[in-house]
C-alpha positions in Angstrom: 0.0 0.0 0.0 1.3 3.5 -0.8 2.2 5.6 2.2 2.8 9.0 0.6 1.5 12.0 2.6 1.2 15.7 1.9 3.8 16.2 4.7 6.3 14.0 2.8 5.7 16.1 -0.3 6.5 19.3 1.5 3.0 20.6 2.0 2.5 23.0 4.9 -0.6 23.7 7.0 -0.8 27.2 5.5 -1.1 25.6 2.0 -4.2 23.8 3.2 -5.7 26.8 4.9 -3.9 30.0 3.7 -4.5 33.3 5.5 -6.1 34.6 2.3 -8.8 32.0 2.6 -9.5 33.0 6.2 -9.8 36.6 5.1 -12.2 35.8 2.3 -14.4 33.6 4.5 -14.4 35.5 7.8 -17.8 37.1 7.3 -19.6 34.0 6.0 -21.4 31.3 8.0 -22.6 27.8 7.3 -26.2 27.5 8.4 -28.2 24.3 8.8 -31.0 23.7 6.3 -32.8 21.2 8.6 -33.5 21.3 12.3 -30.5 20.0 14.2 -29.8 18.4 17.6 -27.5 19.8 20.2 -27.1 21.5 23.6 -24.4 24.1 22.7 -24.9 27.6 21.3 -25.1 28.2 17.6 -27.1 29.9 14.9 -29.4 27.1 14.1 -33.1 26.3 14.6 -33.4 23.7 17.4 -36.1 21.3 18.4 -35.3 22.2 22.0 -37.6 25.0 23.2 -36.7 27.6 25.9 -33.5 26.2 27.2 -32.3 29.7 28.2 -32.6 33.3 27.2 -29.2 34.2 28.5 -27.0 36.3 26.2 -23.9 34.4 25.0 -21.9 36.3 22.5 -22.1 38.6 19.4 -21.8 37.6 15.7 -21.7 39.7 12.5 -25.1 40.5 11.1 -26.1 38.5 8.0 -29.0 39.2 5.6 -32.0 37.4 7.0 -31.1 37.7 10.7 -34.0 39.1 12.8 -33.6 42.8 13.4 -34.9 42.4 16.9 -31.6 40.6 17.7 -29.4 43.4 16.5 -27.3 45.0 19.3 -27.6 48.6 18.3 -25.2 49.9 20.9 -22.4 47.5 20.0 -23.1 48.2 16.3 -22.7 51.9 16.8 -19.4 51.6 18.7 -17.8 49.4 16.0 -19.5 50.9 12.9 -20.9 47.6 11.7 -23.9 45.5 12.7 -23.8 42.8 15.4 -26.4 40.3 16.3 -26.9 38.8 19.8 -26.8 35.1 20.2 -28.6 33.3 23.1 -28.0 30.0 24.7 -31.3 28.5 23.5 -29.8 28.3 20.0 -28.3 24.9 19.3 -25.0 23.9 17.9 -24.5 22.6 14.4 -22.5 19.4 14.0 -20.5 19.0 10.7 -18.7 15.8 9.7 -16.2 16.1 6.9 -15.7 12.8 5.0 -12.6 13.1 2.8 -11.7 10.6 0.1 -8.0 9.6 0.5 -7.8 7.0 -2.3 -4.9 6.9 -4.7 -7.0 8.4 -7.5 -7.1 11.6 -5.5 -3.3 12.1 -6.1 -3.9 13.0 -9.8 -2.3 16.4 -10.3 -2.2 17.5 -13.9 -1.8 21.3 -13.0 0.5 20.9 -10.0 -2.3 20.7 -7.4 -3.6 17.2 -6.6 -7.2 16.5 -6.1 -6.4 15.4 -2.5 -4.7 18.7 -1.7 -7.7 20.5 -3.1 -10.0 18.3 -1.0 -7.9 19.2 2.1 -8.4 22.9 1.3 -12.1 22.4 1.0 -12.1 20.5 4.3 -9.8 23.1 6.0 -12.0 26.0 4.9 -15.2 24.3 6.0 -13.7 23.4 9.4 -12.5 27.0 9.8 -16.1 28.3 9.0 -17.8 25.9 11.5 -15.4 26.6 14.4 -15.5 30.3 13.8 -19.2 30.2 14.5 -18.6 28.1 17.7 -20.1 25.0 16.2 -18.7 21.4 16.1 -16.8 19.7 13.4 -15.2 16.3 12.9 -13.2 14.5 10.3 -13.3 11.1 8.7 -10.5 10.1 6.2 -11.7 7.3 4.0 -9.0 4.6 3.5 -9.1 1.0 2.4 -7.8 -0.6 5.6 -9.5 1.6 8.2 -11.2 5.0 8.5 -9.4 7.6 10.5 -11.8 9.4 12.8 -11.4 12.8 14.5 -14.5 13.2 16.9 -16.6 16.3 16.5 -15.6 19.2 18.8 -15.7 23.0 19.0 -12.5 23.3 21.0 -9.9 25.9 20.0 -7.4 23.1 19.1 -9.8 21.3 16.7 -8.7 23.2 13.6 -5.0 22.4 14.2 -5.9 18.7 14.8 -7.9 18.6 11.5 -5.2 20.2 9.5 -2.5 17.9 10.9 -4.7 14.8 10.2 -5.2 15.9 6.6 -1.5 16.7 6.0 -0.1 13.6 7.6 -2.7 11.1 6.4 -1.3 8.0 4.6 -2.6 7.6 1.1 -4.9 4.6 0.5 -4.6 2.4 -2.6 -8.3 2.2 -3.3 -11.4 4.1 -2.3 -13.4 3.3 0.9 -15.9 6.0 1.0 -18.9 3.6 1.3 -17.4 1.8 4.2 -16.6 5.1 5.9 -20.2 6.2 5.6 -21.3 2.8 6.9 -19.2 3.3 10.0 -20.7 6.7 10.5 -24.1 5.2 10.3 -23.2 2.5 12.9 -21.9 5.2 15.3 -25.4 6.7 15.6 -24.2 10.1 16.3 -26.0 13.4 16.6 -27.7 14.5 13.4 -26.1 17.3 11.4 -24.3 17.9 8.1 -22.3 15.2 6.3 -19.9 16.8 3.8 -18.5 14.3 1.3 -15.3 15.6 -0.4 -14.2 13.3 -3.3 -13.5 13.0 -7.0 -16.5 10.6 -7.1 -14.6 8.3 -9.5 -16.0 5.1 -8.2 -19.1 3.0 -8.5 -21.7 5.5 -7.2 -24.4 3.0 -6.1 -22.9 1.9 -2.8 -22.0 5.4 -1.7 -25.4 6.8 -2.8 -27.1 4.0 -0.8 -25.2 4.9 2.4 -25.9 8.6 1.9 -29.6 7.8 1.5 -29.5 6.1 4.9 -27.9 9.1 6.5 -30.6 11.3 5.0 -33.3 9.1 6.4 -31.7 9.5 9.8 -32.2 13.3 9.6 -28.7 14.3 8.4 -28.1 16.8 5.7 -25.6 15.7 3.0 -23.4 18.0 0.9 -21.3 16.6 -1.9 -18.1 18.4 -3.1 -16.6 16.9 -6.3 -13.0 17.7 -7.3 -12.3 17.6 -11.0 -8.8 17.3 -12.5 -8.4 19.3 -15.8 -6.6 16.5 -17.6 -9.1 13.8 -16.4 -12.0 15.9 -17.5 -10.7 17.4 -20.8 -8.8 14.2 -21.9 -6.4 16.3 -24.1 -4.7 13.3 -25.9 -4.4 12.8 -29.6 -2.2 9.8 -30.0 -1.5 6.3 -28.6 -1.0 6.7 -24.8 -0.2 4.3 -22.0 -2.2 4.9 -18.8 -1.3 3.7 -15.3 -4.0 2.9 -12.8 -3.3 5.0 -9.7 -5.1 2.6 -7.5 -3.4 -0.6 -8.9 0.2 0.0 -10.1 0.1 -3.4 -12.0 -2.7 -2.2 -14.3 -1.6 -0.4 -17.4 -3.5 0.2 -20.7 -2.1 1.4 -24.0 -4.9 2.9 -26.0 -5.6 5.0 -29.1 -6.7 8.2 -27.4 -8.2 9.6 -30.6 -10.7 6.8 -30.7 -11.3 6.8 -27.0 -11.7 10.5 -26.4 -15.3 11.0 -27.3 -16.5 7.9 -25.4 -14.4 8.9 -22.3 -15.7 12.5 -22.2 -19.3 11.3 -22.6 -19.0 8.8 -19.8 -17.2 11.3 -17.6 -20.0 13.9 -18.0 -22.6 11.2 -17.5 -21.0 10.4 -14.1 -21.2 14.1 -13.0 -24.8 14.3 -14.3 -25.7 11.2 -12.4 -24.5 12.7 -9.1 -26.1 16.0 -9.9 -29.4 14.4 -10.5 -29.1 12.2 -7.4 -28.4 15.3 -5.3 -31.4 17.1 -6.8 -33.7 14.1 -6.2 -32.6 13.8 -2.5 -32.6 17.5 -1.7 -28.9 17.6 -1.3 -26.4 20.3 -2.5 -23.9 19.3 -5.1 -20.8 21.5 -5.6 -18.4 20.6 -8.4 -15.1 22.4 -8.9 -11.9 22.0 -10.9 -8.5 22.0 -9.1 -7.4 25.2 -10.7 -10.3 27.1 -9.1 -9.8 29.0 -5.8 -11.6 27.1 -3.0 -12.6 30.2 -1.1 -14.2 31.7 -4.2 -16.2 28.6 -4.9 -17.3 28.3 -1.2 -18.2 32.0 -1.0 -20.5 31.6 -4.0 -22.0 28.4 -2.6 -22.6 29.9 0.8 -24.3 32.9 -0.8 -26.5 30.6 -2.8 -27.3 28.5 0.3 -28.3 31.6 2.3 -30.5 32.7 -0.7 -32.2 29.3 -0.9 -32.8 29.3 2.9 -34.5 32.7 2.8 
């Protein structure tokens, strides 16, 4: 089994979550689309009624926040609007499921799909912890799934970044088994964010995601696309190496294969897009040359608009 890590390739934590990403995301928040469970404070509708009306802390005003919660005195002092949060609000729990299979190491533009997935996970973790909610991590590998329990502690972001950077690469994907394990743990409902290239048989993964939805979780799907894999810019005979099985090699006429390959690749994306639509899940697809903070900013703005 391959044991390469981002750390061995010289990647630093600030490559996974650069200061520019924090700056771009600092005024954004990730809200729950469904009712959530929890006993900590947060900005999300809870099934628990009247736990407390004690003031807890301020947050930046976002379009759609009730005006009755605006702290006008604090807003006047700082020349921007603040909203009061109270302890009856409940915490959001987000679990990041990151695909760590060998296919995620494809890097035709210098940035691997796995590094891009780490950036998505790092940005989401930063967003969740910034709003005092809980986040956990599951790294899907073939031999075992690496778990980092959900927490809102100040050290959680560093633990997540370290786990992402030092994780050993798996030979083949194990996303379905990671989701099965999550189901078996019967944890508090919340958001399940799957981050993967989705280049595997979709049926088992979609089946497990469906079970999570039936338990009351919300599912988000982030797909990473490598430019070379998507565009297939070959015009001659080419020998391909299977990233998940080094012994498998195929020499093919790329001219003949190109149309068929591109069609099937787009079919795979459309299948996932349609599944997400049918199951009221959000599907975010991005290429590895795109800036993660830009894609997430656009998605969170869309999410807020839909919620309103």
